N, C-alpha and C positions, 0 to 999 in steps of 0.2 A: 456371459452376456451377463447371468442374473447373480454370479459370485462378484462383479464389477458393482452390479448396482447394486448390491449390498454391504460391499465396499464403500463405495460413495456414499450410504447412508452412515454408515457407522460413523465417515469421520465430517461430516456439513452436520448430521443432525445435533448433536452436543454442540456445537458452534452457533448452533442457529438460536440454540433455546437459551444459552448462553447472552447471545446479542438483543434477541428479544426481553427477555427480564428488564436487560441494562434499558433499555430506550425505552423502555414504560416509566422504570422511573424517573427516566430524564423526561418525559411527556409530564408528569406527575408534579417534580418539580415547577415544569413551565407553566403550568398551569398556576401555580401560584405565583409565579411571577420571579421565582428563584432562580434569575438567568443563569449568574454564574453556576452554580451548580447543578443547572442544567447540561450545560454545554460540558460539563467536566463529566457526569453521567453519560451523554452522549459520546465523551474521547473514550470512556471505561467503557465503551461496548466492543468497540473496536480491538481494547487491547485483553480485554477477558476474554471475549469470542474468539480472540486468533489464539489467546495461552489456551484455551479449552482443546481446541484442535491440533495446536503444538504437541501436547502432553499424548493425547491419541494415537500422533503421527511418530510421533521421535520415541517414545515411552518415558520419556525425563521431563521435570519441569525442574531445572535447578538455580539456585539463587547465587550456587558457584559453579560457572561453564566449565564441561567437561569437555566440550566439541564447539566448533564455529555456529553448529544450529542453536546450542545453548545461551549464545547471547541476543537472538534475536527478543524471546520476549524480552528480554532487560530491554532493549534498545525500547520495545513500546512504551511499556513502563515510566522510562525516562523521560521519552516524549510526553507523555502523560502526566507524567509529577510538572515539566517544565509548559505545557496550555496549563493546567493548576495557576501557577505562574501570570501567564497572559493575559489571560481572561480578566485579570486586575485592571480597571477603568485609564490608571496613571500612567499602564505602563507604555510608553512610547514606542516608534515604529524604529526607532534608529537600535533601540535597546533591545528589542524583540529579534531583529533582523541577527542583531551580535549572538546574542543567547541560541537562538537555529544555529548559526552558522558553529560556536564553538562547540554545540552536544552534536553537530555532526561530523566533524572532525574527530569527536571522542570516537564517537558509532565507530564510524566506518575503519579508525585507528585500531579499538576491540576486536574486529575483525579481522584484520592484518597482521598482528602481533606473532601469531602461532606460524604464519608463514616461515617456512626455513632456509626458500630461494630467493627471500627481499632483504638488500640489505635494508637497517635502519632507517637510513636519508630517502630513500625507495619505500619504504613503510610509510613515510613524514609526509613523502610527495604526493604519493596517491591517497594519501587521507586529506592530503588540501586539498587537492583539484574535486574529489568525489564527493569529500565535503560540502563546499563551493556548491555542487550541482544539487546536491541534498538541499540545503536550505534555500538554493533557489527554487527547486521545485515545491518544497514544503510552501515558499510563501506564495508561489504562484496558485499552487491547488487552493489554498486556503484562502484566499482573494477571490478566486472564481467559487468556490463552496457558497460563499458569502454573495454572487450573484446568481448560481443559479441553485434556486431551494424549492426544487423540482423532483422528481424521481428521477428523469435522466441520469443526470450524475452519477447519481450508486448504479445503477445499471451498466453505463458507459464504461465506469468503474470495476465492475464486477464482469465483465466481458473481454478488458484487459488481460485483467488477472487470470483468466480461466487460459487466455491464448498465449499466457506467458507460462503456464504451468505446461504448455503442450512445448514452448521454448526451452524450457527446460531437463525435459525431461528425453529431447531430442540431443541436447546438450550432458548427455549421462550423470544426471542426477535424478535420481528419483524420488528422494525423499525430500530434495528441493523444491520437486515438480509438486507433491503434493501439499506443502509446505504453502504452496502459492495456490492451492485449490483451498484449503481453508480458507487462505484470505479472501478469496471467492466467494464460498459460502457464506461467510462478514459482511462482504457489501452486497451478497444477494440478498440479505436480513435487511437493511439497511434500504433497499428496492423495494420489496413489499413493504416494509414500515411506510414509506415515504408516499407510495399508493393509498394506502389508510390514509396516512395524516399529510394532507394535502401542505404545502411551505414549509415542509421538514428540510431540513437542512443538516448535511454532515458537520458542517457548525466549524470555528474555529476551534482548534484542538483535536479531535477528531480526524484531519487532514494529516494532521502534523505522527498523530500514530501511524496512519496510513501510510504515508509516503515512506515514516523510517522500515518499517516492514516489509513494504516493494521492496526499496533501495538496499537492506539488507540480505535480502533474499537473492536479488541480481545479483550485487557484488561477491558472495559467495557461490553464486555460480559462475562468477567471472575469474574467480582465483581459486575456487577447490572441485572445478568441474570443466566441465568445455564449453563453458555460455561466454557469446563472442561480443565483445566491449561494444560494437555495435549496434547486435540485441536488442541487450541491456536499452541503451541509449533509447532508441525507439520505443520500447515500450514504455519506459519513462517518460518519451514526449506527448507516446499517446492519450495518459493522465489527463493533459494540460488540453486536448482537441477543443472542450468547450471555450475555447477563449477565440474561438474563429466564428465564434455569433458577436462580437465583439466589434470585429473589422469593419473597418467605413461599407465595404461590397454586402456584406453580409445585410447590414440596417436595413438592405433595401428587400430581402429576401422575407417571400411569407413567414411566420412561424415554423411550420410542419417544413420545407426548402432546409432553415438553418435547423433544424431537427438531425435533417437526413444527413446534410452536409456534414455535423459534427459526427455523428457516427458513421457515416463514410470513412470520414479520415483517421476516427479512432481506430476504424478497423485496418482499415489502409498501414498504418504504421505496421501497429501488432502483427500482422502478416507479414509485409519484411521481415518484419524479426525475425519470422517463424523460419521463413524464406533463407534468410541468411547464417539461420543456426542450421538449418538443413547442407547450405551449401558448405559449408565447413564441417559439420560430422556425420554427413550422411544420415539418414532416417534409422530408426533404430530398426534392431538387431534378437533383439534379444531385451534382459528384465536385467538391469545395472543395481 
């Protein structure tokens, strides 16, 4: 137990520190009304916080990937660069969605290229299909982060990524499970920061970096481990559970009931994801 706690601290504390420092820089920029810079620094907090934990979990942080996991920080930084462009005031919604789709398809294709058991047409088909899903998830969470400027959203996302870590461990990938745990540490830091700074949001850009990482981790789990596709889809849907508060019937509920409903849906989808992984792979019997 003590070893487990020490390992968790060693994996989560450096990402926590990196994320906090960049969030403080973002807050400083926001107070000086440098909103574009503030949003970019918020997105940077996700990218660099994750990259810090990735380096600890995998022992490498390479510009030229040698394994599928090495692509994940690069996907985060690609989404970070796009976020800087997206935050320019004259970028229209169709152009923004098109750029997200292009980057999403390219990101998935980069993860699938090393697969030897898929033909090129199959890789392109999977890349387009999953890339389209990533672009939709990215846009949905981006809009949700503008609606829910409160601590509940990062709390919900951190819980989802923690449960996702369990699903990946059951699916025979301890390394990907650790990387999802790193994402949990980063989103947990956002949650604590939002408790301190009321009305702080994960904001445009940061949600794109987060979705790129979560999607990349789970796509790796699907094709390079034994994560069921349905488990991954349920995890992705769980991140959008906050949209339930915008439905007509939900508006008639009290705020606390809306929060409880969002948490219940998020936990239920994530729990079903784990259940499907257990049904397919059985419970873990040893290390991977």
